[in-house]
C-alpha positions in Angstrom: 0.0 0.0 0.0 2.8 2.4 0.9 4.5 1.7 -2.5 1.3 2.5 -4.3 0.9 5.8 -2.5 4.5 6.8 -3.3 4.0 5.8 -7.0 0.7 7.8 -7.0 2.5 10.9 -5.8 5.2 10.6 -8.4 2.6 10.0 -11.1 0.7 13.2 -10.1 3.9 15.2 -10.4 4.7 13.8 -13.9 1.1 14.2 -15.1 0.8 17.8 -14.0 4.1 18.6 -15.8 2.7 17.3 -19.0 4.6 13.9 -19.1 3.0 10.5 -19.8 4.0 8.2 -17.0 2.6 5.1 -15.3 4.2 4.6 -11.9 3.9 0.8 -11.8 6.1 0.2 -14.9 9.5 2.0 -14.3 11.9 -0.6 -15.7 12.0 -2.8 -12.6 11.7 -6.6 -12.7 8.4 -7.8 -14.0 6.3 -9.4 -11.2 2.8 -10.4 -10.2 1.0 -9.4 -7.0 -1.4 -11.8 -5.3 -3.0 -11.1 -2.0 -2.1 -14.5 -0.6 1.5 -14.8 -1.9 2.5 -11.2 -2.2 4.9 -10.3 -5.0 5.7 -13.2 -7.3 8.8 -13.0 -9.4 9.5 -16.6 -10.4 7.6 -19.6 -11.7 5.9 -22.1 -9.4 3.7 -20.1 -7.1 0.5 -22.0 -6.1 -2.8 -20.1 -5.5 -6.2 -21.4 -4.5 -9.3 -19.9 -6.1 -12.8 -20.5 -4.8 -15.2 -21.7 -7.5 -17.9 -19.5 -6.1 -17.1 -16.0 -4.8 -18.8 -12.7 -5.0 -15.5 -10.9 -4.7 -13.4 -11.1 -7.9 -10.0 -12.8 -7.6 -7.5 -10.3 -9.1 -3.8 -10.7 -10.0 -2.0 -7.4 -10.6 1.1 -6.9 -12.8 4.1 -4.6 -11.8 7.4 -3.8 -13.3 8.4 -4.4 -16.9 7.0 -2.2 -19.6 3.3 -2.6 -18.8 2.3 -2.1 -22.4 1.8 -5.5 -23.8 0.9 -8.6 -21.8 0.1 -12.1 -23.1 -2.0 -14.5 -21.0 -2.1 -18.2 -21.4 -4.4 -20.6 -19.5 -3.5 -24.3 -19.7 -7.1 -25.5 -19.3 -9.7 -22.8 -20.2 -12.5 -25.2 -19.3 -11.4 -24.8 -15.6 -10.4 -21.1 -15.6 -11.1 -18.0 -17.6 -10.0 -14.4 -17.2 -10.6 -10.8 -18.1 -7.6 -8.6 -18.8 -7.7 -5.0 -17.6 -5.2 -2.5 -19.1 -3.1 -0.1 -16.9 -4.6 3.3 -16.4 -3.4 6.7 -15.1 -6.0 9.5 -15.3 -6.8 12.7 -13.6 -9.8 14.9 -13.6 -11.0 17.9 -11.4 -14.0 15.9 -10.3 -12.5 12.4 -9.6 -8.9 13.4 -8.8 -6.1 11.0 -9.8 -6.7 7.4 -10.6 -3.8 4.9 -10.9 -4.6 1.3 -11.8 -2.1 -1.4 -12.6 -2.6 -3.9 -15.4 -4.4 -7.0 -14.0 -6.4 -10.1 -14.8 -9.7 -11.0 -13.0 -9.8 -14.8 -12.7 -13.1 -16.5 -13.6 -13.3 -20.0 -12.2 -15.6 -22.3 -14.1 -15.3 -25.7 -12.3 -13.1 -27.4 -9.8 -9.7 -28.7 -10.9 -6.1 -27.6 -11.4 -4.5 -25.7 -14.2 -1.7 -23.1 -14.8 -1.7 -19.5 -15.9 1.3 -17.9 -17.6 1.6 -14.2 -17.8 4.2 -12.7 -20.1 5.4 -9.1 -20.4 6.1 -9.3 -24.2 8.2 -6.1 -24.4 10.3 -7.0 -21.4 10.7 -10.7 -22.5 9.8 -12.0 -19.0 7.1 -14.5 -18.2 5.8 -16.0 -14.9 3.8 -19.3 -14.6 1.4 -19.8 -11.7 -0.4 -23.0 -10.6 -4.1 -22.5 -9.9 -6.4 -24.9 -8.0 -10.1 -24.1 -8.2 -12.0 -25.6 -5.2 -15.5 -25.7 -3.9 -16.3 -22.9 -1.4 -17.9 -22.8 2.0 -18.8 -20.2 4.6 -16.7 -21.5 7.5 -17.3 -20.7 11.2 -14.4 -21.7 13.5 -14.8 -22.4 17.2 -12.3 -20.3 19.1 -13.4 -21.3 22.6 -14.9 -24.8 22.8 -17.5 -26.5 25.0 -18.4 -30.1 25.8 -19.8 -30.9 22.3 -17.6 -28.7 20.1 -14.0 -28.4 21.0 -11.7 -25.5 20.1 -10.8 -25.8 16.4 -14.2 -27.2 15.4 -15.2 -25.8 12.0 -18.7 -25.6 10.6 -18.4 -25.5 6.8 -21.7 -24.1 5.5 -22.8 -24.1 1.8 -21.6 -20.9 0.2 -24.9 -19.7 -1.0 -27.1 -21.0 1.8 -29.5 -22.9 -0.5 -28.7 -26.3 1.1 -28.9 -27.3 4.8 -25.9 -29.7 4.9 -23.1 -28.6 7.2 -19.7 -30.3 7.1 -18.4 -30.5 10.7 -14.6 -30.4 10.6 -11.6 -29.8 12.8 -8.4 -27.8 12.1 -7.4 -24.3 11.4 -8.8 -21.8 8.8 -5.7 -19.7 9.1 -3.4 -22.6 8.1 -6.1 -24.1 5.7 -5.5 -27.4 7.6 -9.0 -28.8 7.7 -10.1 -32.4 8.5 -13.7 -33.5 7.8 -15.4 -35.3 10.7 -19.1 -35.8 9.8 -22.0 -34.2 7.9 -25.0 -32.8 9.7 -28.0 -30.6 9.1 -28.3 -27.0 10.2 -30.7 -24.0 10.2 -30.5 -20.4 11.3 -33.8 -19.5 12.9 -35.0 -16.1 14.0 -37.6 -16.3 16.8 -38.8 -13.3 18.8 -36.0 -11.3 17.2 -33.3 -13.7 18.5 -31.1 -15.8 16.3 -30.7 -19.5 16.8 -28.3 -22.1 15.3 -29.9 -25.5 15.1 -27.8 -28.6 14.4 -28.6 -32.3 13.8 -25.5 -34.5 13.6 -24.2 -37.9 14.6 -22.6 -37.7 18.1 -21.0 -39.9 20.7 -22.2 -40.1 24.3 -20.6 -36.8 25.2 -22.3 -35.0 22.3 -19.1 -34.7 20.2 -19.4 -35.2 16.5 -18.6 -38.9 15.6 -19.2 -40.9 12.4 -20.1 -43.9 14.6 -22.5 -41.8 16.8 -26.3 -41.5 17.0 -28.2 -38.6 15.6 -28.3 -35.7 18.1 -29.9 -32.3 18.1 -28.5 -29.1 19.5 -30.0 -25.6 19.5 -27.8 -22.5 20.2 -28.9 -19.0 20.8 -26.3 -16.7 19.2 -25.2 -13.7 21.3 -22.4 -11.2 21.5 -19.2 -12.5 23.1 -20.1 -10.7 26.4 -23.3 -12.8 26.5 -25.8 -10.1 25.4 -28.5 -11.1 22.8 -29.3 -8.8 19.9 -31.5 -8.5 16.8 -31.3 -11.7 14.8 -30.7 -10.1 11.4 -27.9 -8.0 12.8 -26.3 -11.1 14.3 -26.4 -12.7 10.8 -24.5 -9.7 9.5 -21.9 -10.1 12.2 -21.5 -13.7 11.1 -20.8 -12.5 7.5 -23.9 -14.4 6.4 -26.0 -11.5 5.3 -26.4 -13.0 1.8 -28.3 -16.1 3.1 -31.8 -16.0 1.6 -33.8 -15.0 4.7 -31.5 -12.2 6.0 -33.1 -8.8 5.7 -31.4 -5.4 5.2 -31.8 -2.2 7.2 -28.5 -1.9 9.1 -25.1 -0.5 8.3 -23.3 -3.3 6.4 -19.5 -3.2 6.3 -17.8 -5.4 3.7 -16.5 -7.8 6.3 -16.9 -8.5 10.0 -14.3 -10.2 12.2 -15.9 -10.6 15.7 -16.3 -13.3 18.3 -19.8 -14.5 19.1 -21.3 -16.7 21.8 -23.3 -19.8 20.8 -25.3 -20.5 24.0 -26.9 -24.0 24.2 -30.7 -23.7 24.7 -31.6 -27.2 23.7 -35.0 -28.1 25.1 -35.8 -24.6 26.3 -39.1 -23.2 25.1 -38.5 -19.6 25.9 -35.6 -17.3 24.9 -33.0 -16.9 27.6 -33.0 -13.6 29.5 -29.9 -11.4 30.2 -30.0 -12.5 33.8 -29.5 -16.2 33.0 -25.8 -16.6 33.5 -25.5 -20.4 33.7 -25.5 -22.1 30.3 -23.3 -24.2 28.1 -21.8 -22.4 25.2 -19.0 -22.2 22.7 -17.4 -19.1 21.1 -16.8 -18.8 17.4 -15.8 -16.0 15.0 -17.5 -14.5 11.9 -17.6 -16.8 8.9 -14.7 -16.8 6.5 -14.4 -18.1 3.0 -13.0 -21.6 2.9 -12.0 -23.0 -0.6 -11.9 -26.7 0.0 -12.8 -30.1 -1.4 -14.0 -32.8 1.1 
């Protein structure tokens, strides 16, 4: 980000002096920028792209001449792309706009392929390996309880149209995920409170187990401090606002990263009050995108 700001300042100076100049192509070594890998200068980098994602996956190009790029995808049935040319513009209304050349990846189906990007004028090319995987909205337990230990992951269908949850264990940060069992789930809003209902095979202690018997759990979702809140707002905090029954009407940032309490209310007919301090619960964070194949 700092490099971009410095380049932008230099570009403004050059433009106002009447010179044509794009700050991202100043004769330095050609490289590709990926959010996960950072600057890529050599062949062999491996990136994982979700097959479903509302946020475009973009690879930006820096260095070289920036005037003539050639893109080659090994298997276009797995992955497509859209090329966007570099741009430096300035208007009194919009101010200065500096955009590097980039490609927006367009995954079509799961599988592996490679993408080679060449700066034709500079004579340098870089090959990336791309794996396109299924996507889930993954909720990771950060403070466990009797049924769901720390590191339990609930992998929900990306678009919310199915009710199968894959219960896993591992780490989203490390993308080290092991599938345990499948279950059924539902988010239910009753009396303005949000509930997470689960049915899954469990052992005698309630832990997910492939050899277990079908067990039901119902959790009321609260703020980490234990306070309940409006159900639709809690869905926003979970980064699940795009699920079909979530309504709008609140300020909606692009992404939440908060801890929420899942309080066990299995068998209770009435919503818990703020005064009820004794209950079983686990703590988990807002859902994050999980590209994975189970």
